[in-house]
KOLNU-504944 format. One record per residue (C-alpha): residue number from 0; x, y, z. Coordinates in Angstrom, 2 decimals. Layout:
<num:NUM; u:X; v:Y; w:Z>
...
//
This chain:
<num:0; u:10.98; v:-44.45; w:-23.31>
<num:1; u:10.29; v:-40.79; w:-22.63>
<num:2; u:7.64; v:-39.31; w:-24.89>
<num:3; u:8.78; v:-36.60; w:-27.26>
<num:4; u:7.37; v:-33.20; w:-26.39>
<num:5; u:5.99; v:-30.78; w:-28.93>
<num:6; u:7.67; v:-27.47; w:-29.89>
<num:7; u:4.92; v:-25.64; w:-28.03>
<num:8; u:5.56; v:-27.61; w:-24.84>
<num:9; u:9.31; v:-27.15; w:-25.14>
<num:10; u:8.75; v:-23.38; w:-25.44>
<num:11; u:6.93; v:-23.41; w:-22.10>
<num:12; u:9.78; v:-25.47; w:-20.63>
<num:13; u:12.39; v:-22.95; w:-21.87>
<num:14; u:10.41; v:-19.98; w:-20.58>
<num:15; u:9.98; v:-21.58; w:-17.14>
<num:16; u:13.68; v:-22.53; w:-16.94>
<num:17; u:14.75; v:-18.97; w:-17.74>
<num:18; u:12.16; v:-17.50; w:-15.34>
<num:19; u:13.33; v:-19.72; w:-12.50>
<num:20; u:17.10; v:-19.60; w:-13.04>
<num:21; u:17.85; v:-16.14; w:-14.44>
<num:22; u:17.20; v:-12.45; w:-13.90>
<num:23; u:18.84; v:-9.19; w:-14.98>
<num:24; u:21.69; v:-9.59; w:-12.49>
<num:25; u:22.13; v:-13.32; w:-13.15>
<num:26; u:21.94; v:-14.10; w:-16.89>
<num:27; u:22.96; v:-17.48; w:-18.30>
<num:28; u:26.19; v:-17.08; w:-20.26>
<num:29; u:25.07; v:-18.93; w:-23.41>
<num:30; u:22.99; v:-21.85; w:-24.71>
<num:31; u:25.80; v:-24.31; w:-24.03>
<num:32; u:25.63; v:-23.46; w:-20.31>
<num:33; u:21.90; v:-24.18; w:-20.35>
<num:34; u:22.54; v:-27.66; w:-21.74>
<num:35; u:25.74; v:-28.61; w:-19.90>
<num:36; u:25.77; v:-26.37; w:-16.84>
<num:37; u:25.10; v:-27.32; w:-13.20>
<num:38; u:21.37; v:-26.72; w:-13.71>
<num:39; u:20.67; v:-28.40; w:-17.00>
<num:40; u:17.55; v:-27.68; w:-18.99>
<num:41; u:15.49; v:-30.77; w:-19.82>
<num:42; u:15.38; v:-30.04; w:-23.54>
<num:43; u:15.09; v:-32.66; w:-26.29>
<num:44; u:17.19; v:-31.29; w:-29.09>
<num:45; u:20.64; v:-30.01; w:-29.94>
<num:46; u:22.22; v:-26.66; w:-29.13>
<num:47; u:21.25; v:-25.14; w:-32.48>
<num:48; u:17.58; v:-26.04; w:-32.00>
<num:49; u:17.53; v:-24.60; w:-28.50>
<num:50; u:19.27; v:-21.44; w:-29.70>
<num:51; u:16.75; v:-20.98; w:-32.52>
<num:52; u:13.81; v:-21.55; w:-30.19>
<num:53; u:15.07; v:-18.96; w:-27.69>
<num:54; u:15.58; v:-16.34; w:-30.40>
<num:55; u:12.12; v:-16.91; w:-31.89>
<num:56; u:10.56; v:-16.69; w:-28.43>
<num:57; u:12.52; v:-13.52; w:-27.57>
<num:58; u:11.34; v:-11.85; w:-30.77>
<num:59; u:7.71; v:-12.91; w:-30.24>
<num:60; u:7.62; v:-11.67; w:-26.63>
<num:61; u:9.14; v:-8.34; w:-27.68>
<num:62; u:6.60; v:-7.91; w:-30.47>
<num:63; u:3.64; v:-8.65; w:-28.20>
<num:64; u:2.54; v:-7.41; w:-24.78>
<num:65; u:1.33; v:-10.01; w:-22.30>
<num:66; u:0.02; v:-9.41; w:-18.80>
<num:67; u:1.39; v:-12.75; w:-17.60>
<num:68; u:4.75; v:-13.10; w:-19.36>
<num:69; u:7.88; v:-10.99; w:-19.17>
<num:70; u:10.54; v:-10.62; w:-21.90>
<num:71; u:13.55; v:-12.71; w:-22.85>
<num:72; u:16.61; v:-10.49; w:-23.12>
<num:73; u:19.81; v:-11.49; w:-24.95>
<num:74; u:22.97; v:-10.14; w:-26.54>
<num:75; u:24.26; v:-10.97; w:-30.00>
<num:76; u:27.66; v:-12.68; w:-29.85>
<num:77; u:30.32; v:-10.36; w:-28.46>
<num:78; u:28.09; v:-7.30; w:-28.43>
<num:79; u:28.13; v:-5.31; w:-25.20>
<num:80; u:24.51; v:-4.24; w:-25.52>
<num:81; u:21.31; v:-6.21; w:-25.29>
<num:82; u:19.18; v:-6.37; w:-28.44>
<num:83; u:16.43; v:-3.76; w:-28.14>
<num:84; u:12.74; v:-4.19; w:-28.85>
<num:85; u:13.01; v:-1.88; w:-31.85>
<num:86; u:15.78; v:-4.03; w:-33.34>
<num:87; u:13.78; v:-7.20; w:-32.82>
<num:88; u:10.52; v:-5.78; w:-34.10>
<num:89; u:11.60; v:-3.57; w:-36.99>
<num:90; u:15.08; v:-4.65; w:-38.10>
<num:91; u:15.51; v:-8.34; w:-37.38>
<num:92; u:13.22; v:-10.62; w:-39.37>
<num:93; u:12.95; v:-14.37; w:-38.91>
<num:94; u:15.61; v:-15.06; w:-41.55>
<num:95; u:18.06; v:-12.76; w:-39.75>
<num:96; u:17.63; v:-14.66; w:-36.48>
<num:97; u:19.98; v:-17.39; w:-37.77>
<num:98; u:22.99; v:-15.02; w:-37.68>
<num:99; u:22.46; v:-14.11; w:-34.01>
<num:100; u:24.48; v:-16.06; w:-31.47>
<num:101; u:22.61; v:-15.51; w:-28.19>
<num:102; u:24.71; v:-14.61; w:-25.14>
<num:103; u:23.94; v:-13.31; w:-21.62>
<num:104; u:20.35; v:-14.58; w:-21.78>
<num:105; u:17.89; v:-13.78; w:-19.01>
<num:106; u:14.19; v:-13.58; w:-18.29>
<num:107; u:12.95; v:-10.06; w:-17.51>
<num:108; u:10.42; v:-10.66; w:-14.72>
<num:109; u:7.16; v:-8.71; w:-14.63>
<num:110; u:7.97; v:-7.53; w:-11.09>
<num:111; u:11.49; v:-6.48; w:-10.11>
<num:112; u:12.98; v:-7.43; w:-6.74>
<num:113; u:11.98; v:-4.16; w:-5.05>
<num:114; u:8.37; v:-4.58; w:-6.22>
<num:115; u:8.28; v:-8.16; w:-4.91>
<num:116; u:9.59; v:-6.87; w:-1.57>
<num:117; u:6.68; v:-4.39; w:-1.49>
<num:118; u:4.11; v:-7.12; w:-2.26>
<num:119; u:5.52; v:-9.49; w:0.39>
<num:120; u:5.73; v:-6.72; w:2.96>
<num:121; u:2.11; v:-5.79; w:2.22>
<num:122; u:1.03; v:-9.37; w:3.00>
<num:123; u:3.02; v:-9.42; w:6.26>
<num:124; u:1.63; v:-6.03; w:7.33>
<num:125; u:-1.99; v:-6.98; w:6.66>
<num:126; u:-4.04; v:-7.16; w:9.83>
<num:127; u:-6.49; v:-9.52; w:8.16>
<num:128; u:-4.04; v:-12.41; w:7.53>
<num:129; u:-2.71; v:-14.69; w:10.27>
<num:130; u:1.00; v:-15.64; w:10.33>
<num:131; u:0.56; v:-19.18; w:8.98>
<num:132; u:-1.48; v:-17.99; w:5.99>
<num:133; u:0.81; v:-14.99; w:5.42>
<num:134; u:3.85; v:-17.30; w:5.31>
<num:135; u:2.20; v:-19.53; w:2.69>
<num:136; u:1.21; v:-16.51; w:0.59>
<num:137; u:4.74; v:-15.13; w:0.84>
<num:138; u:6.22; v:-18.41; w:-0.41>
<num:139; u:3.74; v:-18.58; w:-3.32>
<num:140; u:4.46; v:-14.98; w:-4.33>
<num:141; u:8.22; v:-15.50; w:-4.33>
<num:142; u:7.99; v:-18.82; w:-6.17>
<num:143; u:5.64; v:-17.41; w:-8.83>
<num:144; u:7.15; v:-13.96; w:-9.38>
<num:145; u:10.89; v:-14.23; w:-8.69>
<num:146; u:13.89; v:-16.26; w:-9.78>
<num:147; u:15.83; v:-18.49; w:-7.40>
<num:148; u:18.32; v:-15.63; w:-7.02>
<num:149; u:15.80; v:-13.52; w:-5.09>
<num:150; u:16.93; v:-13.05; w:-1.49>
<num:151; u:14.04; v:-13.26; w:0.95>
<num:152; u:14.77; v:-10.39; w:3.34>
<num:153; u:11.65; v:-11.28; w:5.36>
<num:154; u:12.79; v:-14.83; w:6.13>
<num:155; u:13.40; v:-14.24; w:9.85>
<num:156; u:10.60; v:-11.72; w:10.33>
<num:157; u:7.60; v:-13.02; w:12.25>
<num:158; u:4.15; v:-11.52; w:11.96>
<num:159; u:2.10; v:-10.74; w:15.07>
<num:160; u:-1.47; v:-11.45; w:14.08>
<num:161; u:-4.06; v:-8.94; w:15.19>
<num:162; u:-7.29; v:-10.90; w:14.87>
<num:163; u:-10.02; v:-8.93; w:13.15>
<num:164; u:-13.41; v:-8.86; w:14.91>
<num:165; u:-15.13; v:-7.37; w:11.88>
<num:166; u:-17.70; v:-9.03; w:9.64>
<num:167; u:-15.73; v:-9.30; w:6.39>
<num:168; u:-18.76; v:-10.33; w:4.31>
<num:169; u:-20.71; v:-7.27; w:5.51>
<num:170; u:-17.76; v:-4.96; w:4.83>
<num:171; u:-17.28; v:-6.15; w:1.24>
<num:172; u:-21.02; v:-5.93; w:0.54>
<num:173; u:-21.03; v:-2.38; w:1.93>
<num:174; u:-18.04; v:-1.41; w:-0.20>
<num:175; u:-19.73; v:-2.74; w:-3.33>
<num:176; u:-22.85; v:-0.63; w:-2.69>
<num:177; u:-20.82; v:2.49; w:-1.83>
<num:178; u:-18.72; v:2.15; w:-4.99>
<num:179; u:-21.86; v:1.70; w:-7.10>
<num:180; u:-23.46; v:4.83; w:-5.60>
<num:181; u:-20.28; v:6.86; w:-6.13>
<num:182; u:-20.03; v:5.69; w:-9.74>
<num:183; u:-23.69; v:6.49; w:-10.45>
<num:184; u:-23.50; v:9.75; w:-8.44>
<num:185; u:-26.36; v:8.87; w:-6.11>
<num:186; u:-26.77; v:9.46; w:-2.38>
<num:187; u:-27.10; v:6.70; w:0.19>
<num:188; u:-28.93; v:6.14; w:3.49>
<num:189; u:-27.60; v:3.78; w:6.15>
<num:190; u:-27.73; v:2.82; w:9.81>
<num:191; u:-24.65; v:3.72; w:11.84>
<num:192; u:-23.86; v:1.44; w:14.76>
<num:193; u:-21.66; v:0.85; w:17.83>
<num:194; u:-20.43; v:-2.12; w:19.84>
<num:195; u:-22.11; v:-3.00; w:23.12>
<num:196; u:-20.65; v:-4.73; w:26.21>
<num:197; u:-21.22; v:-8.13; w:24.59>
<num:198; u:-19.18; v:-7.06; w:21.54>
<num:199; u:-22.28; v:-7.04; w:19.38>
<num:200; u:-23.37; v:-4.36; w:16.90>
<num:201; u:-26.12; v:-2.07; w:18.20>
<num:202; u:-28.01; v:0.58; w:16.24>
<num:203; u:-26.90; v:4.14; w:17.02>
<num:204; u:-28.51; v:6.44; w:14.45>
<num:205; u:-29.78; v:6.70; w:10.90>
<num:206; u:-27.86; v:8.73; w:8.34>
<num:207; u:-29.66; v:10.02; w:5.28>
<num:208; u:-28.61; v:11.58; w:2.01>
<num:209; u:-24.83; v:11.11; w:2.07>
<num:210; u:-22.88; v:11.61; w:-1.14>
<num:211; u:-20.10; v:8.96; w:-1.17>
<num:212; u:-16.77; v:9.69; w:-2.88>
<num:213; u:-14.15; v:7.13; w:-1.88>
<num:214; u:-13.50; v:4.03; w:0.21>
<num:215; u:-10.15; v:4.28; w:1.97>
<num:216; u:-8.19; v:1.48; w:3.66>
<num:217; u:-6.14; v:2.67; w:6.66>
<num:218; u:-4.56; v:0.73; w:9.49>
<num:219; u:-6.59; v:-2.38; w:8.73>
<num:220; u:-9.98; v:-0.66; w:8.56>
<num:221; u:-12.14; v:0.59; w:5.68>
<num:222; u:-13.58; v:4.11; w:5.72>
<num:223; u:-16.07; v:5.89; w:3.48>
<num:224; u:-15.29; v:9.50; w:2.67>
<num:225; u:-18.23; v:11.59; w:1.59>
<num:226; u:-20.42; v:14.63; w:2.09>
<num:227; u:-23.33; v:14.90; w:4.55>
<num:228; u:-26.12; v:16.58; w:2.59>
<num:229; u:-28.34; v:17.16; w:5.65>
<num:230; u:-26.02; v:18.47; w:8.40>
<num:231; u:-23.68; v:20.56; w:6.25>
<num:232; u:-21.99; v:20.41; w:2.92>
<num:233; u:-18.60; v:19.36; w:4.25>
<num:234; u:-16.53; v:16.20; w:4.25>
<num:235; u:-17.08; v:13.33; w:6.65>
<num:236; u:-15.43; v:9.99; w:7.26>
<num:237; u:-17.41; v:6.91; w:8.32>
<num:238; u:-16.17; v:3.44; w:9.33>
<num:239; u:-17.54; v:0.95; w:6.82>
<num:240; u:-17.67; v:-1.91; w:9.36>
<num:241; u:-20.14; v:0.10; w:11.49>
<num:242; u:-22.52; v:0.73; w:8.57>
<num:243; u:-25.55; v:-1.50; w:7.94>
<num:244; u:-28.71; v:-1.42; w:5.82>
<num:245; u:-27.15; v:0.75; w:3.10>
<num:246; u:-29.67; v:1.89; w:0.51>
<num:247; u:-29.01; v:3.81; w:-2.70>
<num:248; u:-31.46; v:6.67; w:-3.23>
<num:249; u:-33.14; v:7.18; w:-6.58>
<num:250; u:-31.96; v:10.76; w:-6.97>
<num:251; u:-34.32; v:13.16; w:-5.17>
<num:252; u:-34.03; v:16.72; w:-6.48>
<num:253; u:-33.91; v:18.30; w:-3.00>
<num:254; u:-31.81; v:16.95; w:-0.14>
<num:255; u:-31.19; v:13.67; w:-1.91>
<num:256; u:-29.44; v:15.29; w:-4.85>
<num:257; u:-25.85; v:14.08; w:-5.15>
<num:258; u:-23.26; v:16.73; w:-4.21>
<num:259; u:-20.10; v:16.51; w:-6.25>
<num:260; u:-16.83; v:16.78; w:-4.36>
<num:261; u:-15.86; v:19.64; w:-6.67>
<num:262; u:-18.80; v:21.69; w:-5.33>
<num:263; u:-18.09; v:21.62; w:-1.59>
<num:264; u:-15.99; v:24.20; w:0.20>
<num:265; u:-13.53; v:21.81; w:1.79>
<num:266; u:-11.01; v:20.17; w:-0.52>
<num:267; u:-9.69; v:17.26; w:1.56>
<num:268; u:-11.02; v:14.88; w:-1.06>
<num:269; u:-8.35; v:15.86; w:-3.55>
<num:270; u:-5.68; v:14.65; w:-1.11>
<num:271; u:-6.89; v:11.05; w:-0.75>
<num:272; u:-4.31; v:9.67; w:-3.19>
<num:273; u:-1.55; v:11.85; w:-1.70>
<num:274; u:1.05; v:10.71; w:0.84>
<num:275; u:0.13; v:13.76; w:2.91>
<num:276; u:-3.49; v:12.71; w:3.44>
<num:277; u:-2.91; v:10.48; w:6.47>
<num:278; u:-0.43; v:13.01; w:7.91>
<num:279; u:-2.99; v:15.81; w:7.75>
<num:280; u:-5.86; v:13.57; w:8.86>
<num:281; u:-4.33; v:11.66; w:11.78>
<num:282; u:-6.20; v:8.43; w:12.57>
<num:283; u:-8.71; v:9.42; w:9.84>
<num:284; u:-9.87; v:12.56; w:11.69>
<num:285; u:-11.87; v:14.71; w:9.27>
<num:286; u:-11.71; v:18.25; w:10.69>
<num:287; u:-9.95; v:20.87; w:8.58>
<num:288; u:-6.14; v:20.70; w:8.90>
<num:289; u:-4.41; v:23.69; w:10.51>
<num:290; u:-0.83; v:24.80; w:10.94>
<num:291; u:0.00; v:23.94; w:14.56>
<num:292; u:3.07; v:24.99; w:16.54>
<num:293; u:4.33; v:22.82; w:19.41>
<num:294; u:7.17; v:22.53; w:21.89>
<num:295; u:9.16; v:19.31; w:22.06>
<num:296; u:10.95; v:18.59; w:25.37>
<num:297; u:12.27; v:15.07; w:24.76>
<num:298; u:16.07; v:14.77; w:24.64>
<num:299; u:18.53; v:11.90; w:24.26>
<num:300; u:22.25; v:11.43; w:24.86>
<num:301; u:24.39; v:10.22; w:21.99>
<num:302; u:27.31; v:7.82; w:22.35>
<num:303; u:29.78; v:10.70; w:22.60>
<num:304; u:27.79; v:12.20; w:25.46>
<num:305; u:26.26; v:15.00; w:23.40>
<num:306; u:22.62; v:15.71; w:24.26>
<num:307; u:20.21; v:16.50; w:21.43>
<num:308; u:16.46; v:16.66; w:20.93>
<num:309; u:14.81; v:13.34; w:20.08>
<num:310; u:12.38; v:13.83; w:17.18>
<num:311; u:11.38; v:10.15; w:16.88>
<num:312; u:7.81; v:10.63; w:18.13>
<num:313; u:7.28; v:13.38; w:15.55>
<num:314; u:8.84; v:11.36; w:12.76>
<num:315; u:6.71; v:8.31; w:13.62>
<num:316; u:3.48; v:10.32; w:13.33>
<num:317; u:4.24; v:12.95; w:10.69>
<num:318; u:7.09; v:11.42; w:8.69>
<num:319; u:9.17; v:14.21; w:7.18>
<num:320; u:6.21; v:16.60; w:7.29>
<num:321; u:7.29; v:18.63; w:10.32>
<num:322; u:9.43; v:21.74; w:10.48>
<num:323; u:11.90; v:22.62; w:13.25>
<num:324; u:11.60; v:26.38; w:13.84>
<num:325; u:14.19; v:26.77; w:16.62>
<num:326; u:16.01; v:24.89; w:19.36>
<num:327; u:16.65; v:26.38; w:22.81>
<num:328; u:18.07; v:24.86; w:25.98>
<num:329; u:14.53; v:24.21; w:27.29>
<num:330; u:12.66; v:23.04; w:24.18>
<num:331; u:12.55; v:22.67; w:20.41>
<num:332; u:9.80; v:24.57; w:18.59>
<num:333; u:8.24; v:22.60; w:15.72>
<num:334; u:5.40; v:23.13; w:13.27>
<num:335; u:3.03; v:20.71; w:11.51>
<num:336; u:-0.06; v:21.00; w:9.34>
<num:337; u:-2.66; v:18.47; w:10.44>
<num:338; u:-6.07; v:17.84; w:11.96>
<num:339; u:-6.40; v:19.69; w:15.32>
<num:340; u:-8.52; v:16.85; w:16.72>
<num:341; u:-5.90; v:14.30; w:15.72>
<num:342; u:-2.95; v:16.36; w:16.97>
<num:343; u:-4.60; v:17.00; w:20.36>
<num:344; u:-5.35; v:13.31; w:20.84>
<num:345; u:-1.80; v:12.38; w:19.85>
<num:346; u:-0.16; v:15.07; w:22.03>
<num:347; u:-2.01; v:13.86; w:25.17>
<num:348; u:-0.32; v:10.51; w:24.72>
<num:349; u:3.03; v:12.31; w:24.95>
<num:350; u:2.01; v:14.91; w:27.54>
<num:351; u:5.47; v:15.01; w:29.14>
<num:352; u:7.17; v:15.56; w:25.77>
<num:353; u:4.78; v:17.77; w:23.77>
<num:354; u:3.02; v:21.10; w:24.40>
<num:355; u:0.74; v:22.76; w:21.85>
<num:356; u:1.43; v:26.51; w:21.61>
<num:357; u:-0.56; v:27.84; w:18.65>
<num:358; u:-3.13; v:28.50; w:17.36>
<num:359; u:-5.10; v:29.55; w:20.44>
<num:360; u:-8.21; v:27.49; w:19.64>
<num:361; u:-6.17; v:24.28; w:19.30>
<num:362; u:-4.28; v:25.01; w:22.54>
<num:363; u:-7.68; v:25.60; w:24.25>
<num:364; u:-8.92; v:22.27; w:22.87>
<num:365; u:-5.93; v:20.56; w:24.50>
<num:366; u:-6.45; v:22.47; w:27.80>
<num:367; u:-10.14; v:21.49; w:27.88>
<num:368; u:-9.20; v:17.85; w:27.41>
<num:369; u:-6.60; v:18.10; w:30.20>
<num:370; u:-9.16; v:19.68; w:32.55>
<num:371; u:-11.55; v:16.81; w:31.86>
<num:372; u:-8.78; v:14.37; w:32.78>
<num:373; u:-7.94; v:16.33; w:35.95>
<num:374; u:-11.57; v:16.24; w:37.00>
<num:375; u:-11.68; v:12.49; w:36.47>
<num:376; u:-8.47; v:11.77; w:38.37>
<num:377; u:-8.58; v:14.38; w:41.17>
<num:378; u:-9.90; v:11.91; w:43.74>
<num:379; u:-8.52; v:8.54; w:44.81>
<num:380; u:-10.69; v:5.55; w:44.08>
<num:381; u:-11.92; v:3.74; w:47.14>
<num:382; u:-12.54; v:0.08; w:46.42>
<num:383; u:-15.99; v:-1.08; w:47.48>
//
């Protein structure tokens, strides 16, 4: 004989059934459907008991905020509107619950379907998770956070794993120290390194008296953004995986004094939480962004035979943050605001499609880089 479960256990059973089988777009019609429908709830008790339990639970969840649980939403009889929190909390007492006939019942999940999509996509995009592990995580996320009505739009999407060569333990230890120094407003010293031919870390130089502000994750790598107290009071970006032997300074009153980000002349630090940060600082380049004008030469033919300029390469790098100034038969003139160093590097990868026009110093930077390339490639290589 099956053991009788307690009211507390049956409440968990009801909550889990609603979480798994319902959502805002797919409510259960009424209590009778829960008992006699195609997906019956394993509840020991009659319809009236189940109805009472659901109403009590709905009221309790609306009166209290839980990080783990969502809400139970329901309508009263033939009412078109769902009972609000205010009604449940302030107007409907426990005695009044008996008059409510719950209809259109559903569990309001903590994360909606769009938010679950974002979480799953974040797992699939992570460069630190292989496909097998990412698939398991995706399945656990969907099973834990969504109802059975959730449509997995990533089901036929396969992840190409880019194996990380970084020392994860070192990175997380570095981040912990950097965050502590930033919180306590103290400078740090560290060794900055490079990779040698054997793919091992080799010491490059010692950095002293840096004021750390943020740790930023971009394109699978962690970066520290801070101010170099010794060289100049401007912003710098350092790869966390290339930092070793980090030491927090005690707070020297001279060079070791912490420089607040509010006190330096460059203000890139206020853009870190902005969508424009990575547009203005391409590939985490830290020079001061400038307004740069370029020519785009790339065209494409549409299905009807019409030829137009193809802005895909600009959209991929700058999103919607580029301005088309004019289109002529020979080129399209566009304008962006971004790091000159980053824009020059990017433009050389599309040398047949992009030409930097202004400002003069950025155009000269591109010309100097081209001359270096010409010098390197002017002679044919004779195999020895």
